[in-house]
Steps between C-alpha positions, in 0.01 A plus 500: 500500500410536135361851558815608679711365218284681242523828683876479528526403135286793388677751720846394387392478141353852500804646678740335255280606211491866603874502566582337167273739309649805667853389424422385147319820413786730597828309480562455128439716194208396285577263214294529186424178314701438183365195317586590140856515367635832375393567143199265518167675442247376758147418394229759565325479832153354453223657709138394445184617674199285573172587339172565683336203671169557669513179704855556627442869568191422708695240702781746553259766618357260758829354617674834536206678665645471856830649380320795346333573834842577648639682199376836633406640158812387315295311243422819308855506356541122471539516120778759523677296768467187283663681207781624720553146631521366150751771400714426804511128422579553132786736589636248750488214247671707231774625727568146623510338153186296562358545154394135466253526789137504380300768681127433534294790641157403634499197274340158538603264223548136621552368149769753429671411828501133405657591163765705670568212739569266207721755324715599800821308422691661790320263741560126478195301375481303823439818699276657240253212473486432874527811719455729201175328395367537854582870489290539186216309666522742793497790254179354347318437830614812690538787252736768620281753318217426741708521815717790389810285544832570330717197424788371295470147361849369424360202305325724247735797545197724555474803726133561581405845624153522648540772766593866521776444755845552339674348801333162455544505126872587527542226758376242248716654224801468730421127536522473122838670507624264772383199302682619186827483691455129577677233300216251573188719513264205525665368816513849651132568418391175659707558816364856519148362546602305813416659839848555640705530180256758362647751744819511290342642185259720697783664691700546181205650318418741781863609526517549123186717497628724777844529338341587167278772651797643686709511179210656306446748787132408522489634853127492565454156348801368693350616832167330417681183397653419838179432699335312215797280413585428863136419579478265201816313585423506873169326436657234282785439740264460794291247308805271500407407856139423404543120490636502856194660659143363521169638377472857381831605650673470162302783331533705815876464478486632145304803612741553788798476263339756276448743787854458628642537150295810435619655827863420416451651157357819651806533720736457203292741291521763775875465515526526122271803501746687721789399278313609190419837652867555581596410140240742365616781726861440403413502129299821536791664680748388234266622223467841669881531531543397136236750387668774699838419345350496155333836569835654594657367182220652298554834665867487420434411138217747438573790735876455524578779250639827644341782301741787575608789290389838377125493464507827306735365239306175478812292568438205727770273639358145484787327676366234735553607858640158590765508222865541585632852422712529189873487572744751355783317323747749658389392848614147431862598454 
């Protein structure tokens, strides 16, 4: 009975999720964040990089070894991909007025995170020193730098980038944007960590990322984003049914949700790929027509002079061939 309920819950949740994402990604124009009044100079965006750490780097090499086995040689340009990811995130934050977000790239500084927790006045002290303190403890025990995990901590207002996947990093940046819209960010952050309610901010963040990439015309990144975002949210939505099933069925549900979400994302990406190709073809056609029209105008301006007359006498009539002939005043009477 519990298994049947869990299956139905997962299936309906995934179907609703995919439908909501498809509608949200295409129905409304993208809204950039505006969190500073007109005329107010925002503070500079702070981006800091973590220094070398032999212990953490060794752990990261061990933990991420299985992932490298399936990377098929992509690790050779990992540094370039990491720089591109950082640039993408910085551009997103600047265009959405998120200058107060602290960006930590491959950084592990528990003391600094505790300081930022104490100084973050946007979150009520009750939330900061309860759930927020636990988040810093989790940061200390499970470093994102080791696991290559991107995350946004609303209690310290820190965006940690530890991977070379711009989709995941933009997803966390979109969560920061969503939180900045909230009147009570502490309440929203606490509710976003709950199993069912977390789907609200995850769906909003995924929709915002896709809308942003569409507006920026990042075609290739947009197509890659659909399977990854849908798989991520599909796994988390399927885990909602974990408490209702016994044994190891909970993790299996998460894997199944990821597979279903990835498949749904591939379908949407294929549909968008056809739409993008049509847009590109239409733009190329319009550009060719415009170039042809401009070429004709240039011919009229450069070659549109009728050189007639007596070549022997050296007299040349330079009246443009498209000019109206001169009228005799007597003909007007």
